[in-house]
C-alpha positions as CSV (number, residue, x, y, z in Angstrom):
1,M,5.9,-12.5,-16.2
2,S,6.5,-8.7,-17.0
3,N,5.9,-6.2,-14.5
4,E,3.0,-4.7,-17.1
5,R,1.4,-7.9,-17.2
6,R,1.3,-8.1,-13.5
7,D,0.7,-4.4,-13.0
8,Q,-2.7,-5.5,-15.4
9,G,-3.7,-8.5,-13.4
10,L,-3.9,-6.5,-10.2
11,R,-5.8,-3.9,-11.7
12,K,-8.2,-6.3,-12.8
13,K,-8.3,-8.1,-9.3
14,L,-9.0,-4.5,-7.5
15,R,-12.0,-3.6,-9.7
16,F,-14.3,-6.0,-8.1
17,R,-15.6,-5.3,-4.6
18,H,-16.7,-7.7,-2.3
19,E,-18.2,-7.1,1.2
20,L,-18.9,-9.4,4.2
21,K,-21.2,-8.1,6.6
22,F,-21.5,-9.6,10.2
23,Y,-23.9,-9.1,12.8
24,V,-22.2,-8.0,16.3
25,N,-23.8,-8.1,19.5
26,Y,-23.6,-4.5,21.5
27,H,-20.8,-6.0,24.0
28,Q,-18.8,-6.4,20.4
29,Y,-20.1,-3.3,18.9
30,Y,-18.8,-1.4,21.7
31,L,-15.5,-2.8,22.0
32,I,-14.7,-2.4,18.1
33,R,-16.1,1.3,18.4
34,H,-13.7,1.8,21.0
35,R,-10.8,0.6,19.7
36,L,-11.2,2.4,16.3
37,R,-11.7,5.8,17.6
38,F,-7.9,6.1,17.9
39,L,-7.6,5.5,14.2
40,L,-10.2,6.7,12.4
41,K,-11.8,10.2,12.0
42,R,-15.2,11.1,12.7
43,D,-17.6,11.6,10.0
44,P,-18.2,15.0,9.9
45,H,-21.9,14.9,8.9
46,T,-22.6,12.9,12.2
47,D,-24.9,14.5,14.9
48,E,-24.0,14.1,18.5
49,S,-25.3,10.6,18.6
50,G,-23.1,9.4,15.5
51,E,-25.8,9.2,13.2
52,Y,-26.9,11.2,10.1
53,H,-29.3,11.3,7.5
54,I,-28.5,10.9,3.7
55,R,-30.9,11.8,0.7
56,S,-29.2,11.4,-2.8
57,V,-30.4,11.8,-6.0
58,Y,-29.1,9.6,-9.1
59,F,-29.0,10.8,-12.4
60,D,-29.3,9.1,-15.7
61,D,-29.4,10.3,-19.6
62,L,-32.5,10.2,-21.9
63,F,-31.6,6.8,-23.0
64,N,-31.2,5.2,-19.3
65,K,-27.9,4.3,-19.8
66,A,-26.6,4.3,-16.1
67,L,-29.7,1.9,-15.3
68,Q,-28.9,-0.2,-18.5
69,E,-25.2,-0.6,-17.4
70,K,-25.9,-1.3,-14.2
71,Q,-28.6,-4.0,-14.7
72,A,-26.1,-5.7,-17.6
73,G,-23.1,-5.8,-15.0
74,I,-20.9,-3.2,-16.3
75,E,-17.9,-2.7,-13.8
76,N,-16.5,0.3,-14.6
77,R,-19.4,3.1,-15.3
78,H,-20.2,6.5,-14.1
79,K,-22.6,7.7,-11.7
80,Y,-23.9,10.8,-11.1
81,R,-25.5,12.4,-8.2
82,A,-26.6,15.4,-5.5
83,R,-26.3,14.6,-1.9
84,L,-27.8,16.1,1.4
85,Y,-26.9,15.5,4.7
86,N,-29.3,15.9,7.7
87,K,-32.1,17.2,5.7
88,S,-30.5,20.4,5.3
89,D,-30.3,22.0,1.6
90,S,-27.2,24.8,3.0
91,V,-24.9,22.4,1.4
92,I,-25.5,20.2,-1.6
93,H,-22.7,17.7,-2.8
94,L,-22.4,17.0,-6.3
95,E,-20.4,13.7,-6.9
96,K,-19.3,11.5,-9.8
97,K,-18.6,8.1,-9.0
């Protein structure tokens, strides 16, 4: 198999995102949080308790292309949104996902 063909196959595999979610009790949460704090940076939007509020507005065109592509299961699509953190409009993030 050529390197180009292998790379194309790898890119196809990497497009799929699959999440596994698990419930943890408070003790497990505490241990995981304690261990990860040395490896990860704290999100700058969090408050003293480590939480934050997000408000997002997603945009679409006149033909609802983004909605139709999502419903059709199209993997590579463009999404645009405005996002606010902690109910403050002092900084508004405009993002293309």
